C-alpha positions in Angstrom: 9.4 -5.5 6.4 8.0 -2.0 6.8 5.8 -0.8 9.7 3.1 1.9 10.1 1.8 3.6 13.2 -1.9 3.6 14.0 -2.3 7.1 15.5 -5.6 6.3 17.2 -4.4 3.1 19.1 -0.6 3.8 19.2 -0.1 0.3 17.8 2.8 -0.4 15.4 1.6 -2.6 12.5 3.7 -4.7 10.1 2.9 -4.1 6.5 4.0 -5.5 3.1 3.8 -2.1 1.5 7.0 -0.3 0.6 5.4 3.1 0.4 2.0 4.4 1.4 0.8 7.8 0.1 -1.8 10.1 1.6 -5.4 9.0 1.9 -7.9 10.7 -0.4 -11.6 9.8 -0.4 -10.9 6.8 1.8 -8.1 5.2 -0.3 -4.3 5.5 -0.4 -1.9 4.6 -3.2 0.6 2.0 -2.2 3.8 0.4 -3.7 4.7 -3.2 -3.0 6.6 -6.1 -4.5 4.2 -8.7 -5.8 4.7 -12.5 -5.9 6.5 -12.2 -9.2 9.1 -9.9 -7.6 7.9 -6.9 -9.6 7.0 -3.4 -8.2 3.2 -3.2 -8.1 0.8 -0.3 -7.3 -2.6 -0.4 -5.8 -5.1 1.3 -3.5 -5.8 0.3 0.1 -8.6 1.3 2.4 -8.1 2.6 5.9 -8.0 -0.9 7.3 -5.0 -1.7 5.1 -6.9 -4.0 2.8 -5.9 -3.9 -0.9 -9.0 -2.8 -2.9 -7.8 -1.9 -6.4 -4.7 -3.1 -8.3 -3.2 -0.5 -10.6 -1.9 -1.6 -14.0 1.5 -0.3 -14.8 2.7 -0.6 -18.4 6.4 -0.8 -19.4 7.5 2.2 -21.4 9.8 0.2 -23.6 
């Protein structure tokens, strides 16, 4: 499991996201493993809630 630090509260929060990119306009791109064990991308808000799933197409 991965963890993030809430700078305002100093709290360490457990998260399912493997990577969280910078926030822009209130959303951040995230990488995570979905229930089918595949790498998935989406956007979260500043509360950590998944708001948009990003479709990734196989290049092959």
